[in-house]
PASEBA-1860 file (N, C-alpha, C; in nm, 3 decimals):
! residues 280
1> XXXXXXXX> 1.314/0.855/0.916/1.194/0.910/0.966/1.166/1.029/0.902 ~ 1.285/1.122/0.850/1.272/1.252/0.752/1.185/1.212/0.619 ~ 1.219/1.056/0.532/1.112/1.073/0.431/0.952/1.049/0.518 ~ 0.987/0.952/0.624/0.841/0.909/0.655/0.775/1.042/0.684 ~ 0.843/1.132/0.738/0.785/1.320/0.747/0.717/1.366/0.641 ~ 0.817/1.399/0.511/0.802/1.470/0.409/0.677/1.389/0.331 ~ 0.689/1.252/0.319/0.585/1.181/0.282/0.435/1.215/0.293 ~ 0.430/1.215/0.472/0.325/1.213/0.534/0.268/1.323/0.478
9> XXXXXXXX> 0.383/1.468/0.539/0.301/1.625/0.504/0.243/1.605/0.355 ~ 0.311/1.531/0.257/0.252/1.546/0.110/0.112/1.523/0.118 ~ 0.092/1.387/0.142/-0.020/1.273/0.184/-0.111/1.399/0.223 ~ -0.092/1.478/0.335/-0.192/1.565/0.437/-0.219/1.660/0.317 ~ -0.126/1.735/0.226/-0.179/1.830/0.143/-0.279/1.801/0.059 ~ -0.226/1.633/0.004/-0.342/1.630/-0.112/-0.454/1.610/-0.018 ~ -0.488/1.532/0.073/-0.589/1.507/0.178/-0.660/1.651/0.172 ~ -0.626/1.730/0.212/-0.668/1.846/0.243/-0.705/1.934/0.112
17> XXXXXXXX> -0.643/1.910/-0.018/-0.696/1.942/-0.121/-0.817/1.907/-0.210 ~ -0.798/1.734/-0.164/-0.921/1.695/-0.237/-1.061/1.714/-0.122 ~ -1.023/1.727/0.014/-1.119/1.783/0.093/-1.154/1.877/0.108 ~ -1.124/1.994/0.030/-1.163/2.110/-0.019/-1.260/2.134/-0.124 ~ -1.265/2.032/-0.231/-1.333/1.948/-0.343/-1.437/1.842/-0.321 ~ -1.483/1.874/-0.189/-1.560/1.774/-0.127/-1.699/1.764/-0.167 ~ -1.789/1.871/-0.290/-1.905/1.880/-0.305/-1.902/1.863/-0.479 ~ -1.799/1.828/-0.525/-1.754/1.800/-0.703/-1.689/1.705/-0.692
25> XXXXXXXX> -1.700/1.605/-0.839/-1.677/1.478/-0.875/-1.521/1.443/-0.835 ~ -1.428/1.571/-0.772/-1.314/1.526/-0.808/-1.323/1.464/-0.687 ~ -1.404/1.491/-0.592/-1.364/1.413/-0.439/-1.433/1.252/-0.486 ~ -1.510/1.265/-0.554/-1.568/1.094/-0.578/-1.466/1.012/-0.664 ~ -1.420/1.126/-0.761/-1.316/1.037/-0.815/-1.171/0.997/-0.752 ~ -1.160/1.106/-0.636/-1.014/1.017/-0.563/-1.048/0.905/-0.522 ~ -1.142/0.898/-0.468/-1.191/0.742/-0.386/-1.209/0.648/-0.497 ~ -1.257/0.671/-0.607/-1.250/0.592/-0.687/-1.088/0.519/-0.765
33> XXXXXXXX> -1.021/0.618/-0.736/-0.840/0.600/-0.814/-0.832/0.533/-0.684 ~ -0.808/0.561/-0.583/-0.779/0.467/-0.448/-0.812/0.338/-0.387 ~ -0.960/0.313/-0.470/-0.996/0.187/-0.447/-0.926/0.130/-0.587 ~ -0.933/0.162/-0.683/-0.804/0.079/-0.766/-0.695/0.061/-0.763 ~ -0.629/0.167/-0.697/-0.480/0.131/-0.623/-0.493/0.017/-0.526 ~ -0.567/-0.001/-0.455/-0.583/-0.065/-0.302/-0.606/-0.183/-0.382 ~ -0.695/-0.193/-0.507/-0.725/-0.317/-0.531/-0.587/-0.404/-0.631 ~ -0.516/-0.291/-0.714/-0.405/-0.377/-0.751/-0.289/-0.397/-0.635
41> XXXXXXXX> -0.274/-0.328/-0.490/-0.196/-0.385/-0.416/-0.231/-0.508/-0.328 ~ -0.351/-0.535/-0.303/-0.420/-0.692/-0.265/-0.410/-0.754/-0.344 ~ -0.413/-0.780/-0.460/-0.371/-0.882/-0.561/-0.238/-0.891/-0.589 ~ -0.137/-0.764/-0.601/-0.016/-0.798/-0.597/0.054/-0.918/-0.481 ~ -0.010/-0.850/-0.365/0.023/-0.916/-0.217/-0.024/-1.078/-0.262 ~ -0.102/-1.102/-0.305/-0.166/-1.265/-0.298/-0.069/-1.340/-0.400 ~ -0.070/-1.257/-0.502/0.056/-1.333/-0.590/-0.042/-1.343/-0.732 ~ -0.127/-1.258/-0.765/-0.228/-1.243/-0.885/-0.156/-1.234/-0.988
49> XXXXXXXX> -0.121/-1.307/-1.115/-0.032/-1.270/-1.223/-0.090/-1.219/-1.362 ~ -0.184/-1.289/-1.379/-0.252/-1.252/-1.450/-0.312/-1.125/-1.498 ~ -0.240/-1.046/-1.600/-0.228/-0.900/-1.630/-0.370/-0.898/-1.645 ~ -0.460/-0.934/-1.728/-0.598/-0.903/-1.791/-0.690/-0.935/-1.642 ~ -0.672/-1.020/-1.595/-0.745/-0.997/-1.481/-0.729/-0.922/-1.364 ~ -0.632/-0.863/-1.341/-0.558/-0.731/-1.257/-0.609/-0.608/-1.326 ~ -0.616/-0.588/-1.457/-0.671/-0.498/-1.507/-0.823/-0.476/-1.531 ~ -0.847/-0.587/-1.534/-1.013/-0.564/-1.541/-1.098/-0.509/-1.402
57> XXXXXXXX> -0.991/-0.618/-1.302/-1.027/-0.614/-1.146/-1.010/-0.419/-1.143 ~ -0.895/-0.383/-1.146/-0.869/-0.227/-1.127/-0.951/-0.164/-1.181 ~ -0.978/-0.168/-1.298/-1.081/-0.065/-1.347/-1.242/-0.088/-1.261 ~ -1.276/-0.228/-1.261/-1.417/-0.229/-1.190/-1.433/-0.158/-1.063 ~ -1.290/-0.187/-1.000/-1.270/-0.121/-0.841/-1.291/-0.004/-0.850 ~ -1.227/0.102/-0.990/-1.295/0.223/-0.980/-1.419/0.268/-1.014 ~ -1.491/0.188/-1.101/-1.599/0.212/-1.173/-1.713/0.185/-1.044 ~ -1.660/0.063/-0.946/-1.766/0.015/-0.876/-1.854/0.146/-0.754
65> XXXXXXXX> -1.704/0.212/-0.727/-1.710/0.353/-0.612/-1.827/0.474/-0.699 ~ -1.791/0.481/-0.836/-1.874/0.538/-0.911/-2.015/0.526/-0.933 ~ -2.020/0.408/-0.968/-2.163/0.365/-0.959/-2.256/0.327/-0.880 ~ -2.172/0.343/-0.730/-2.239/0.332/-0.625/-2.286/0.488/-0.576 ~ -2.200/0.575/-0.601/-2.221/0.712/-0.572/-2.315/0.777/-0.666 ~ -2.312/0.734/-0.784/-2.397/0.792/-0.909/-2.495/0.682/-0.995 ~ -2.587/0.614/-0.893/-2.646/0.508/-0.957/-2.730/0.521/-1.083 ~ -2.778/0.692/-1.095/-2.889/0.691/-1.187/-2.816/0.710/-1.315
73> XXXXXXXX> -2.654/0.726/-1.314/-2.598/0.776/-1.433/-2.501/0.676/-1.466 ~ -2.527/0.519/-1.405/-2.419/0.387/-1.439/-2.531/0.293/-1.435 ~ -2.522/0.201/-1.546/-2.609/0.068/-1.505/-2.554/-0.056/-1.451 ~ -2.543/0.022/-1.340/-2.477/-0.041/-1.251/-2.495/-0.209/-1.235 ~ -2.608/-0.233/-1.214/-2.678/-0.395/-1.213/-2.603/-0.458/-1.311 ~ -2.613/-0.399/-1.445/-2.564/-0.511/-1.511/-2.442/-0.472/-1.553 ~ -2.346/-0.423/-1.485/-2.215/-0.394/-1.481/-2.184/-0.504/-1.428 ~ -2.224/-0.509/-1.281/-2.180/-0.603/-1.202/-2.243/-0.744/-1.224
81> XXXXXXXX> -2.322/-0.760/-1.306/-2.350/-0.923/-1.360/-2.248/-0.946/-1.449 ~ -2.216/-0.844/-1.517/-2.142/-0.888/-1.656/-2.043/-0.951/-1.539 ~ -1.971/-0.845/-1.462/-1.835/-0.855/-1.415/-1.814/-1.000/-1.360 ~ -1.922/-1.028/-1.263/-1.925/-1.133/-1.203/-1.923/-1.299/-1.324 ~ -2.002/-1.291/-1.399/-1.977/-1.392/-1.520/-1.838/-1.361/-1.558 ~ -1.753/-1.249/-1.577/-1.636/-1.262/-1.631/-1.542/-1.304/-1.553 ~ -1.575/-1.275/-1.416/-1.435/-1.369/-1.315/-1.458/-1.526/-1.290 ~ -1.623/-1.568/-1.322/-1.628/-1.681/-1.321/-1.594/-1.725/-1.483
89> XXXXXXXX> -1.627/-1.734/-1.575/-1.568/-1.796/-1.663/-1.420/-1.769/-1.725 ~ -1.361/-1.650/-1.702/-1.214/-1.632/-1.713/-1.147/-1.745/-1.642 ~ -1.173/-1.742/-1.492/-1.112/-1.813/-1.403/-1.117/-2.005/-1.431 ~ -1.221/-1.996/-1.498/-1.252/-2.166/-1.588/-1.127/-2.148/-1.715 ~ -1.132/-2.081/-1.786/-1.068/-2.074/-1.908/-0.869/-2.109/-1.825 ~ -0.869/-2.017/-1.752/-0.736/-2.009/-1.703/-0.709/-2.027/-1.595 ~ -0.785/-2.165/-1.562/-0.743/-2.251/-1.462/-0.604/-2.272/-1.412 ~ -0.526/-2.300/-1.502/-0.339/-2.345/-1.463/-0.264/-2.202/-1.405
97> XXXXXXXX> -0.337/-2.067/-1.435/-0.317/-1.971/-1.411/-0.374/-1.904/-1.282 ~ -0.498/-1.903/-1.319/-0.597/-1.839/-1.193/-0.633/-1.934/-1.088 ~ -0.581/-1.927/-0.979/-0.670/-2.022/-0.866/-0.804/-1.975/-0.849 ~ -0.847/-2.068/-0.731/-0.982/-1.995/-0.646/-0.945/-1.931/-0.563 ~ -0.786/-1.927/-0.505/-0.743/-1.820/-0.399/-0.772/-1.699/-0.480 ~ -0.720/-1.691/-0.587/-0.673/-1.549/-0.686/-0.815/-1.505/-0.702 ~ -0.935/-1.609/-0.730/-1.131/-1.537/-0.778/-1.137/-1.517/-0.629 ~ -1.100/-1.541/-0.540/-1.159/-1.458/-0.391/-1.081/-1.364/-0.380
105> XXXXXXXX> -0.971/-1.322/-0.376/-0.901/-1.183/-0.342/-0.928/-1.086/-0.476 ~ -0.963/-1.155/-0.592/-1.029/-1.046/-0.703/-1.129/-0.985/-0.617 ~ -1.215/-1.080/-0.567/-1.330/-0.984/-0.584/-1.341/-0.901/-0.439 ~ -1.259/-0.979/-0.312/-1.194/-0.882/-0.200/-1.168/-0.760/-0.222 ~ -1.075/-0.786/-0.330/-1.051/-0.638/-0.379/-1.095/-0.549/-0.470 ~ -1.198/-0.602/-0.559/-1.234/-0.536/-0.649/-1.401/-0.491/-0.614 ~ -1.429/-0.573/-0.552/-1.573/-0.505/-0.435/-1.611/-0.456/-0.324 ~ -1.540/-0.542/-0.258/-1.559/-0.540/-0.083/-1.443/-0.376/-0.071
113> XXXXXXXX> -1.332/-0.376/-0.134/-1.301/-0.258/-0.067/-1.363/-0.156/-0.126 ~ -1.380/-0.132/-0.268/-1.446/-0.025/-0.319/-1.622/0.029/-0.235 ~ -1.662/-0.095/-0.211/-1.791/-0.050/-0.156/-1.754/0.012/0.026 ~ -1.653/-0.032/0.051/-1.611/0.098/0.188/-1.557/0.194/0.142 ~ -1.492/0.214/0.045/-1.471/0.354/-0.005/-1.572/0.458/-0.048 ~ -1.673/0.362/-0.103/-1.789/0.446/-0.140/-1.861/0.523/-0.037 ~ -1.833/0.453/0.075/-1.952/0.535/0.175/-1.873/0.674/0.225 ~ -1.732/0.713/0.183/-1.714/0.861/0.197/-1.773/0.942/0.131
121> XXXXXXXX> -1.780/0.921/0.001/-1.863/1.043/-0.087/-1.995/1.019/-0.041 ~ -2.077/0.907/-0.023/-2.195/0.889/0.016/-2.240/0.981/0.160 ~ -2.150/0.988/0.251/-2.167/1.026/0.376/-2.151/1.195/0.312 ~ -2.083/1.250/0.219/-2.035/1.371/0.196/-2.144/1.403/0.132 ~ -2.228/1.341/0.070/-2.419/1.386/0.023/-2.491/1.389/0.122 ~ -2.486/1.374/0.258/-2.592/1.350/0.314/-2.692/1.475/0.348 ~ -2.633/1.567/0.309/-2.673/1.689/0.326/-2.788/1.714/0.253 ~ -2.785/1.614/0.107/-2.886/1.653/0.011/-2.998/1.531/0.047
129> XXXXXXXX> -2.933/1.446/0.186/-3.026/1.338/0.217/-3.136/1.400/0.342 ~ -3.091/1.452/0.435/-3.146/1.476/0.519/-3.139/1.625/0.583 ~ -3.260/1.675/0.595/-3.289/1.785/0.614/-3.205/1.833/0.773 ~ -3.193/1.766/0.871/-3.111/1.798/1.005/-2.980/1.844/0.963 ~ -2.912/1.784/0.853/-2.765/1.745/0.863/-2.755/1.933/0.724 ~ -2.692/1.980/0.733/-2.639/2.116/0.669/-2.519/2.057/0.593 ~ -2.444/2.142/0.501/-2.310/2.110/0.425/-2.194/2.111/0.492 ~ -2.235/2.234/0.604/-2.093/2.224/0.683/-2.082/2.097/0.758
137> XXXXXXXX> -2.192/2.074/0.821/-2.163/1.944/0.926/-2.101/1.839/0.834 ~ -2.149/1.813/0.722/-2.086/1.704/0.670/-1.944/1.704/0.647 ~ -1.865/1.774/0.620/-1.773/1.837/0.607/-1.671/1.810/0.736 ~ -1.763/1.866/0.850/-1.719/1.762/0.974/-1.718/1.654/1.019 ~ -1.855/1.589/0.984/-1.876/1.462/1.028/-1.745/1.323/0.936 ~ -1.718/1.419/0.825/-1.606/1.324/0.695/-1.459/1.342/0.810 ~ -1.455/1.458/0.870/-1.314/1.440/0.940/-1.319/1.412/1.042 ~ -1.419/1.391/1.140/-1.479/1.334/1.256/-1.445/1.178/1.237
145> XXXXXXXX> -1.516/1.105/1.150/-1.511/0.970/1.101/-1.286/0.943/1.050 ~ -1.262/1.024/0.981/-1.117/0.989/0.953/-1.042/1.027/1.107 ~ -1.072/1.128/1.199/-0.987/1.104/1.307/-1.017/0.995/1.422 ~ -1.126/0.998/1.400/-1.135/0.829/1.475/-1.071/0.714/1.387 ~ -1.042/0.676/1.270/-0.968/0.583/1.218/-0.770/0.608/1.253 ~ -0.751/0.739/1.244/-0.611/0.807/1.238/-0.532/0.811/1.320 ~ -0.646/0.876/1.401/-0.529/0.929/1.566/-0.580/0.855/1.623 ~ -0.672/0.740/1.635/-0.685/0.652/1.729/-0.512/0.543/1.705
153> XXXXXXXX> -0.474/0.529/1.543/-0.330/0.490/1.537/-0.245/0.581/1.642 ~ -0.241/0.677/1.616/-0.122/0.794/1.674/-0.135/0.739/1.821 ~ -0.235/0.760/1.868/-0.260/0.723/2.055/-0.217/0.590/2.063 ~ -0.260/0.508/2.002/-0.207/0.388/2.015/-0.111/0.341/2.031 ~ 0.017/0.400/1.930/0.153/0.376/1.901/0.203/0.434/2.006 ~ 0.187/0.593/2.034/0.251/0.668/2.160/0.252/0.610/2.252 ~ 0.145/0.555/2.318/0.147/0.494/2.429/0.190/0.387/2.469 ~ 0.173/0.264/2.320/0.203/0.126/2.307/0.381/0.121/2.323
161> XXXXXXXX> 0.415/0.226/2.261/0.537/0.191/2.260/0.624/0.216/2.398 ~ 0.588/0.319/2.496/0.637/0.361/2.604/0.567/0.255/2.750 ~ 0.479/0.224/2.728/0.404/0.149/2.847/0.314/0.001/2.795 ~ 0.374/-0.017/2.672/0.242/-0.152/2.609/0.334/-0.282/2.697 ~ 0.227/-0.375/2.782/0.304/-0.437/2.788/0.234/-0.609/2.770 ~ 0.085/-0.560/2.781/0.024/-0.681/2.746/-0.031/-0.637/2.598 ~ 0.013/-0.794/2.511/0.043/-0.792/2.376/-0.150/-0.830/2.340 ~ -0.237/-0.739/2.240/-0.327/-0.743/2.186/-0.345/-0.858/2.070
169> XXXXXXXX> -0.254/-0.876/2.019/-0.262/-0.972/1.894/-0.109/-1.026/1.837 ~ -0.046/-1.074/1.933/0.093/-1.103/1.887/0.121/-1.174/1.760 ~ 0.036/-1.242/1.702/0.038/-1.272/1.565/0.046/-1.223/1.463 ~ -0.096/-1.171/1.455/-0.074/-1.038/1.379/-0.008/-0.891/1.351 ~ -0.055/-0.862/1.486/0.026/-0.688/1.504/0.093/-0.730/1.617 ~ 0.238/-0.809/1.634/0.340/-0.737/1.787/0.343/-0.647/1.819 ~ 0.333/-0.522/1.767/0.389/-0.425/1.824/0.235/-0.370/1.886 ~ 0.106/-0.407/1.835/0.001/-0.362/1.945/-0.002/-0.410/2.057
177> XXXXXXXX> -0.057/-0.311/2.148/-0.078/-0.391/2.303/-0.208/-0.299/2.325 ~ -0.272/-0.389/2.482/-0.393/-0.342/2.498/-0.383/-0.200/2.551 ~ -0.295/-0.177/2.618/-0.269/-0.011/2.692/-0.268/0.087/2.586 ~ -0.191/0.047/2.483/-0.181/0.117/2.365/-0.333/0.148/2.296 ~ -0.403/0.026/2.270/-0.588/0.033/2.220/-0.637/0.113/2.305 ~ -0.643/0.096/2.466/-0.706/0.163/2.525/-0.734/0.321/2.525 ~ -0.580/0.394/2.514/-0.560/0.484/2.493/-0.578/0.529/2.372 ~ -0.565/0.486/2.269/-0.624/0.509/2.127/-0.771/0.562/2.168
185> XXXXXXXX> -0.868/0.474/2.236/-0.985/0.515/2.227/-1.022/0.609/2.331 ~ -0.980/0.619/2.424/-0.940/0.707/2.543/-0.935/0.908/2.466 ~ -0.799/0.876/2.391/-0.755/1.016/2.378/-0.854/1.037/2.185 ~ -0.903/0.987/2.133/-1.040/1.006/2.067/-1.106/1.071/2.076 ~ -1.176/1.004/2.217/-1.267/1.053/2.274/-1.266/1.218/2.310 ~ -1.172/1.247/2.369/-1.096/1.377/2.403/-1.099/1.449/2.301 ~ -0.993/1.430/2.206/-0.991/1.494/1.985/-1.116/1.531/2.013 ~ -1.234/1.454/2.027/-1.335/1.430/1.915/-1.415/1.574/1.960
193> XXXXXXXX> -1.419/1.571/2.130/-1.488/1.669/2.226/-1.436/1.769/2.182 ~ -1.323/1.832/2.174/-1.236/1.929/2.138/-1.241/1.954/2.004 ~ -1.253/1.890/1.920/-1.286/1.957/1.753/-1.429/1.999/1.771 ~ -1.558/1.909/1.839/-1.643/1.954/1.854/-1.708/2.093/1.892 ~ -1.631/2.113/1.987/-1.627/2.256/2.055/-1.584/2.369/1.965 ~ -1.466/2.371/1.919/-1.403/2.432/1.827/-1.522/2.433/1.690 ~ -1.563/2.344/1.664/-1.633/2.361/1.532/-1.787/2.441/1.592 ~ -1.844/2.419/1.694/-1.957/2.463/1.740/-1.922/2.627/1.743
201> XXXXXXXX> -1.811/2.655/1.796/-1.773/2.793/1.844/-1.770/2.892/1.710 ~ -1.677/2.836/1.624/-1.657/2.906/1.522/-1.664/2.854/1.355 ~ -1.702/2.789/1.337/-1.781/2.729/1.195/-1.947/2.685/1.189 ~ -2.000/2.670/1.297/-2.117/2.593/1.296/-2.219/2.705/1.253 ~ -2.314/2.657/1.174/-2.434/2.734/1.114/-2.569/2.725/1.216 ~ -2.578/2.635/1.256/-2.714/2.597/1.363/-2.632/2.512/1.485 ~ -2.719/2.467/1.579/-2.714/2.347/1.627/-2.654/2.227/1.598 ~ -2.572/2.181/1.666/-2.541/2.060/1.586/-2.654/1.917/1.556
209> XXXXXXXX> -2.595/1.847/1.439/-2.708/1.800/1.388/-2.736/1.675/1.490 ~ -2.651/1.622/1.546/-2.640/1.504/1.662/-2.604/1.539/1.738 ~ -2.729/1.445/1.851/-2.739/1.466/2.012/-2.572/1.443/2.072 ~ -2.539/1.533/2.178/-2.362/1.488/2.230/-2.392/1.330/2.287 ~ -2.457/1.261/2.324/-2.466/1.150/2.365/-2.463/1.038/2.264 ~ -2.519/1.071/2.125/-2.490/1.015/2.001/-2.324/1.036/1.939 ~ -2.287/1.126/1.943/-2.176/1.218/1.894/-2.053/1.109/1.965 ~ -2.029/1.122/2.128/-1.939/1.059/2.225/-1.985/0.959/2.164
217> XXXXXXXX> -2.087/0.849/2.192/-2.110/0.680/2.170/-2.007/0.631/2.065 ~ -2.048/0.711/1.931/-1.966/0.675/1.811/-1.817/0.704/1.830 ~ -1.795/0.764/1.895/-1.614/0.790/1.915/-1.581/0.630/1.951 ~ -1.617/0.560/2.059/-1.506/0.433/2.085/-1.577/0.304/1.970 ~ -1.651/0.348/1.919/-1.731/0.234/1.851/-1.675/0.255/1.720 ~ -1.601/0.362/1.667/-1.553/0.358/1.544/-1.417/0.392/1.576 ~ -1.360/0.382/1.681/-1.218/0.341/1.728/-1.191/0.222/1.708 ~ -1.297/0.136/1.782/-1.257/-0.010/1.819/-1.257/-0.062/1.647
225> XXXXXXXX> -1.359/-0.054/1.618/-1.372/-0.079/1.456/-1.235/-0.073/1.378 ~ -1.180/0.054/1.403/-1.053/0.092/1.319/-0.944/0.008/1.380 ~ -0.917/-0.081/1.501/-0.841/-0.141/1.522/-0.828/-0.239/1.469 ~ -1.001/-0.333/1.446/-1.028/-0.459/1.374/-0.969/-0.425/1.206 ~ -1.026/-0.306/1.181/-0.946/-0.287/1.015/-0.816/-0.283/1.000 ~ -0.737/-0.203/1.126/-0.629/-0.269/1.072/-0.561/-0.386/1.113 ~ -0.606/-0.459/1.218/-0.576/-0.592/1.203/-0.595/-0.680/1.044 ~ -0.698/-0.613/1.045/-0.800/-0.735/0.898/-0.658/-0.726/0.814
233> XXXXXXXX> -0.589/-0.600/0.799/-0.514/-0.551/0.708/-0.354/-0.668/0.718 ~ -0.345/-0.623/0.873/-0.265/-0.704/0.902/-0.248/-0.841/0.872 ~ -0.376/-0.937/0.873/-0.381/-1.040/0.863/-0.340/-1.079/0.717 ~ -0.394/-0.994/0.638/-0.338/-1.012/0.471/-0.187/-1.034/0.460 ~ -0.124/-0.928/0.507/0.012/-0.913/0.524/0.082/-1.067/0.568 ~ 0.026/-1.097/0.680/0.106/-1.212/0.791/0.070/-1.337/0.675 ~ -0.066/-1.329/0.602/-0.086/-1.446/0.527/0.003/-1.470/0.425 ~ 0.077/-1.343/0.343/0.143/-1.341/0.181/0.283/-1.303/0.251
241> XXXXXXXX> 0.344/-1.248/0.387/0.460/-1.263/0.414/0.506/-1.142/0.380 ~ 0.446/-1.045/0.392/0.524/-0.911/0.325/0.480/-0.787/0.407 ~ 0.585/-0.685/0.410/0.554/-0.601/0.534/0.464/-0.483/0.468 ~ 0.477/-0.418/0.363/0.414/-0.326/0.333/0.308/-0.346/0.191 ~ 0.213/-0.343/0.185/0.135/-0.363/0.056/0.231/-0.277/-0.086 ~ 0.279/-0.142/-0.069/0.347/-0.109/-0.155/0.454/-0.005/-0.070 ~ 0.520/0.081/-0.226/0.584/0.174/-0.137/0.523/0.305/-0.210 ~ 0.401/0.322/-0.260/0.373/0.409/-0.335/0.378/0.574/-0.197
249> XXXXXXXX> 0.381/0.565/-0.113/0.415/0.648/0.022/0.498/0.636/0.101 ~ 0.665/0.668/0.066/0.776/0.643/0.073/0.769/0.626/0.283 ~ 0.796/0.539/0.335/0.812/0.538/0.473/0.678/0.517/0.537 ~ 0.567/0.500/0.459/0.431/0.444/0.524/0.409/0.316/0.416 ~ 0.401/0.295/0.302/0.372/0.197/0.265/0.282/0.225/0.169 ~ 0.183/0.159/0.142/0.080/0.167/0.052/-0.037/0.242/0.091 ~ -0.152/0.257/0.009/-0.256/0.281/0.041/-0.307/0.180/0.139 ~ -0.329/0.071/0.114/-0.375/-0.037/0.202/-0.313/-0.002/0.356
257> XXXXXXXX> -0.195/0.002/0.348/-0.121/0.044/0.500/-0.178/0.184/0.551 ~ -0.224/0.266/0.499/-0.256/0.403/0.541/-0.410/0.399/0.553 ~ -0.505/0.352/0.440/-0.613/0.343/0.474/-0.701/0.251/0.566 ~ -0.609/0.136/0.606/-0.671/0.015/0.630/-0.814/0.021/0.732 ~ -0.759/0.106/0.836/-0.864/0.130/0.965/-0.997/0.205/0.885 ~ -0.945/0.289/0.777/-1.094/0.382/0.766/-1.173/0.299/0.690 ~ -1.108/0.147/0.622/-1.194/0.075/0.562/-1.314/-0.007/0.626 ~ -1.265/0.029/0.758/-1.422/-0.031/0.834/-1.489/0.048/0.859
265> XXXXXXXX> -1.381/0.192/0.948/-1.492/0.328/0.991/-1.520/0.369/0.929 ~ -1.551/0.414/0.815/-1.610/0.456/0.745/-1.743/0.408/0.731 ~ -1.745/0.268/0.660/-1.901/0.213/0.654/-1.981/0.219/0.756 ~ -1.893/0.162/0.858/-1.956/0.159/1.003/-2.009/0.300/1.053 ~ -1.987/0.361/0.987/-2.004/0.561/1.044/-2.123/0.515/0.938 ~ -2.125/0.496/0.857/-2.240/0.554/0.758/-2.344/0.461/0.778 ~ -2.341/0.384/0.838/-2.445/0.286/0.903/-2.501/0.333/1.004 ~ -2.422/0.398/1.093/-2.484/0.450/1.189/-2.557/0.557/1.186
273> XXXXXXXX> -2.514/0.685/1.104/-2.545/0.789/1.085/-2.678/0.772/0.990 ~ -2.702/0.641/0.943/-2.827/0.608/0.827/-2.903/0.595/0.944 ~ -2.905/0.501/1.033/-2.980/0.469/1.101/-3.042/0.547/1.195 ~ -2.943/0.673/1.223/-2.996/0.757/1.328/-3.088/0.855/1.224 ~ -3.043/0.882/1.125/-3.143/0.950/1.010/-3.254/0.902/0.997 ~ -3.268/0.721/0.988/-3.421/0.713/0.964/-3.489/0.684/1.102 ~ -3.424/0.692/1.213/-3.532/0.714/1.345/-3.568/0.817/1.376 ~ -3.498/0.957/1.373/-3.528/1.115/1.417/-3.616/1.125/1.338
END
């Protein structure tokens, strides 16, 4: 527990430091690095041994985030085509070592995961895309999305340990209960209302960009999506018989263990905000 607390504090300090650089390339590069690390963890969990394939996939995972965030500065469509050709040809040439399962795992870890991570820097640029959102609201919205993912787990765990009796997904995650899941969603709603009140009273430059009903509606949606993100990561771990993706964060596991919920929450959040921006 001591190790878990110390490493948790360290991670929190790193995230706050990166968050303070939200409008600089440091913020984007950070999520590119996370994508590469997550790609490595998933490929290792799946037993991909070929070093050349892993190196290329990890590098592409990082480049994909930057290519999505900075499309004008990267010939990204060409890079994607070259990468797909490489994967297919490389798999055929090395068919004795690289299986079709390894190919699909590589596609998931080097394309799907980076796309998810890239939505965080994309949301950070919303103040340049939509007139009704200012830069402080962007900072708050990212904090809001992360809260929906992470604090849902916190509330669900605390209630589930004490009062959880009905298992939600006994095969994928035996510790998860319906009581904990409901507590997580309800807890996140109240937490987000509290943080919105604090923001409006102490930090807002104008009336909040989103109507209250939309803000409240997103809380349970993102919380439920976060649960599925957590279960999806557990599905991979169960499939390959591992407890954690890595020991990069002592007491917590790896990047995929800590950011599994965010990988579905932030893309969903990005889509909802984009749809709202198109309508208003």
